[in-house]
N, C-alpha and C positions, 0 to 999 in steps of 0.2 A: 450468644450466636453471632458469628462473623457477618459482618456486612459486605458488599459486593466488593469493594477495594480488596478487603482482607481477602475473600475468597481467590481474586485474581492473581492476588501477589503469593499466595500460598500455592497456586498452581504454578507459577514462574519460579518458585522455590522448589518445585518438583517434591511437594506433597499434595497427596489426594485430599480431595474436598467433596463434598457432599451437600449441596448440589454442583455441578460441574459448571462454569461460568460459561456463558454464549453473547454472541454478538448476531443480530440478523437485520440486513437491509433490505429495501426494496424498489425497484423502478416504481416512479411515482402511477402509473396505470395501474402496475399491481396492486397499491395501496387501494386505489378508488374501488377496484373489483373486489378488494378484501373487504372494504365497509361495505359495499353493498350485500356480499354474502351475510355477513353479521347482521344486517340492517342498520349499525350504528357504529361509533367509534371505539366501544367499549373493547374490542380487541387488542387496542395499543395498552391499555391497563394491564392486560396478562404478561406482558413483556416485562420483564426486569431489565435495568440498565447497570450493566457492569463495567460497561468501557465507554468512555465518551472523550472526542477530541475538545482539548479546552481553547484552543486555537487553531487557525489553519493559514498558513502564507498561502498568498496567492500564487497560483501557477504561472507558468512562463506565458500562457496563452491568454491569461486575463488581463494582460498589460496593452491596451491600444495606445501607439504612438504615431499620431496621425498627423502630419504637417499641413498647415493652410494651402502653401503652395505645392503640395502633393496630396490630393484627397484622394482616399481609395474608395471604388465602387461600394454599393450595397453587397451587403454577406461580404464583405472581406475586411481583414484589418493586419495592423502592423505589430509585434510586439515588441518589447523593450531592446531584445537584440537585434532589430530589424528585418527579422524572418515575417513572411506574409501568410496567411491563414485565411481558409475560407470559413466562415462561421456559419452558413446557412445549411449545413451538415451534420451528422454526429456519427462518429467522432471528427473534431473538426480536421480539416486536411492542409497540410503544408503545402503551399502552392509554390512559394520561391524561397530557398533558405537565405539567411544574412550572409553566408561565406559561401558562393558559390565556386570558389576553389581554395586550396588547402594553403590560405596564407591570412595573416592577420594585418595586412599592410591598411593604414588608413582606419583601423577598427578599436573602438574603446569597448570596454566592458562596464556595464551598468554596475553601480554599487550594490552591495548586498541591502541596505536601508530602502533601496527602493522597492524591494518586494513586500515590504511591510505594511499592513493595513493601518491607517490612523487610527492610534488608540488601540493597537492590537495586546498589549501588555495589559492597558487595565480590562479589556474584554475577557481576557483571560482570567485574569484575578475573578471579575465578576462570574465568569462560568464556574470557577472553582469553589467560590462561595454556594451558587446554584446549586451544585451538585455534590452535597457531602456526601462522603462515605463510597464515592464512585472512582473506579480507577482512571485516571485522565492521562491524556497521551498530547503533544505537540504535534500535529499533522504537518511534516515538513513540504511533503506533494512535490518533492522534487528528486531528482537521479543522475546521475553524471551521464550513465548513456542516454536518457531521453533529453537531457540537454544537449547532447553532441549531435544527435540526429536532428533535434530541431533546429540545431545552427548551419547542419551541413545536408540536409537530406537524408532520408533512411540509407539508400543504396550507398550514397557517398561515404557515410560514416561505416557502412561495413565495408567497404573499400579501404577506406584509411586506415583501417587497423592493419592492413596488409601492405598498401602501398605506401602510406605515408605514417607510419609508424612514429618519427619525430615531431610531425606536427599533430599528430592525433595525441600523442602523450603528453605535448603543452596545452593543447586544447583542454584535455581533462585536468591538468594542474590548475589552470586557471580557474575551472569552475569548483574545483576542489576547494581553491582559496576562498572563493567567493561563498561557498557552502559552510565553510568553518566559520567565516562572518557571520552568517545567520546563524551558528548556534550560539556564537558569542551574544546576538540579541536576546537570546531568549534564557540566559541563566539566572535571570532573577523572576521567573515563570516556577512556581514551584509544583510543577507537573510530575507525574510518576514517572515517563518515557518520552522520549523522541520516536516517532513513526517515520521512516523512511520511505522511499516507494521508487522502483527502478525495475522494469520489466526485462532482466538478462534472459528468461527463459523462452522456447518455443514448444511445441507439443513434444520434440522429439530429443530436446537437448539445449545447450546453452548456444545461444545467439551466436557467438563470434569463437565457440569452442573454449573448454575449460582452460587449454593454455594460456589463449589470450587474454580471457577473463582474468586470470591468475596475473598476467604481466600487466594489464592496464588498469584493472578494477580493483584488484586485492589489495595493494599497496595504499591506494588512495581511500578506499572505504575502511581501512583498519585506522588511518588517522582519524576520520568522520567518528568512527565508534570509540575510541579512545577518547574523544572531547567529548563526546556525550557521556561516559561513564564517568569522565572528570567531573562533571557536573552532579554526580550520582544518581543519573537517569538509566532506565532499562534501555536496551536498544530492541526495536521491532522494525521489522523492514517486510515490505510488500514486494513479493514477484509474483508473476504469473509463469505460468508454463514448468518445465523441467529444470530443477537445478541442483538433481541429484547427483551428479559428477562433481559439484564444488560444495557439496554439505561440510566436508570436514575442513574446508579452506573458510567458510562461514563462520563454522565455531571457533576455529582457531583464530578469526581476528575479532570474535567476541560479540557474535549476535547471539542475543537473548532470544528472540521470538521470531520466527518464520511466520509470516501470516499470506495466507490464500491457501496454499498446499493442493493445488489441482489434483486431485486422485487419477483423471484421464491421462494425465501428460507422462511421458515414458519417465520410469523409475520413482515417481510420486505415489505409489500405493501406501496410505497413511500407515498402514499397520505393519509393513516393512521397515519404514521410516522409523516408525516408534522402536521397533527391534533394535535397530543398528543406531541410533541417535537419540533415543528418548529420554536418556537420562543428561544428555548434555545440552539441551535444547527445548524449549517450549513449541508446540505446533498450533496455529490457528487457524482454521478452517477445516479442510477436509473432507467437506458433503460436498456430493460431485454436482456442480451446475451446469456441466455440458452431459451429463448421463440421468444420476437417477431423480433429480429435481425436477426436469421437464418431462423425462421420458419412463419414469416408474409410476407405480400406482400408490395410492397413499399408504397400505399395508407395508410394502417395499422400503418406502421412506423412512416411515416409524420404527421397522426393523433395524434399519442402516444406523438410524441415529441412536437406538439403544445400544448398539455394536459400538459406536464410536466413543460412547462413554464408557461403556466397559473396559475395552481395551486401551484406548487412548489416554482415559483419564487414570488408568493403572500406574501409581508410583508420581500422580502429577504431571505437569509440563503439557497441559492441554486446553484448549478454549476452542469450544465447540461453534463452528460456524458454517456455512454455505461457502464455497471457494469464491463465488461473486455474490452480486444481489441477486434476490430472486428476481428471474429475467421476465420480458415482457409476454416470451412464447409460454410460459409456466402455466400448467391447465390451473383452474382455480382450486378444486379439490387437492391439488399437490401442494398448492401455497398455503392452504388452510392446515393441510396435515405438517408441514414443517412448523408452524405456528403452535398447534395442539401438542406436537411431542417435543418441542423445544420447551414450553411452559408446564408440561406435565412429568416431565423427567424426574 
């Protein structure tokens, strides 16, 4: 009998397995309601751990740099790049970007090592020892687009792509070099994969359009994916929204697993994606977090999960998951239906 890691590996190699591997995450308040529904924590024991992050880099917004002569008011913080964020709202709100104009005058980028938790490698090795037989990945928690708008502001970053292409290309080059260094920091961690994260997609398509994505992001992610593969690791990338227009490009530059696959976004019907690209890439997700999970009924949820297993799992290349965490507006009977269908399939 295969262990969970072997099952995931078989799926990524495009071999069918029974069972289909899955991963499911919940918002904390949903977990509390589920525990109350079952009467105890026994529901957690029903879930099989197929994939686990063995370590996570800190995100850009988790690095306060507060100078004594410039204290920030309560609910505000400055990250290592110098951008100021509101921390009393969720998600955190960018109040003032580090680069208010498209210029690098008097600005120094932080070194890649400053994003590493003390003892990160030791903790990763400890987690790997504690999770034998589970597919492991290093959660990089960064993306070139995310970094760029965190430095410039969302609207400015969108305009830079058009009005300041040379500046924006240099900004991305600096981030890419920093990210390549972060990959080097992980070369001794024997995880199965790197998991990137960058939300290029909106509900109706690629945010900056497929042509500009190919101009700015494709060659730089090709370098990152190549570095990851050189370490013998699989490349997983999280992206929300619609990336249907750049699916051939993602496959071309070496993406092994696309995670999220929001079925409500334009062109992201998982069954159509499977038909077109299912022999070349693994899809992780596909269960609608904006549709059937909050607004369907338990019978509809169970039927859709069975269909995903049957069609997406055919020929391998599938990891079952909600496209997002089980969100707070999910009725308790629907959250329970997801658990029961995942664990009884």
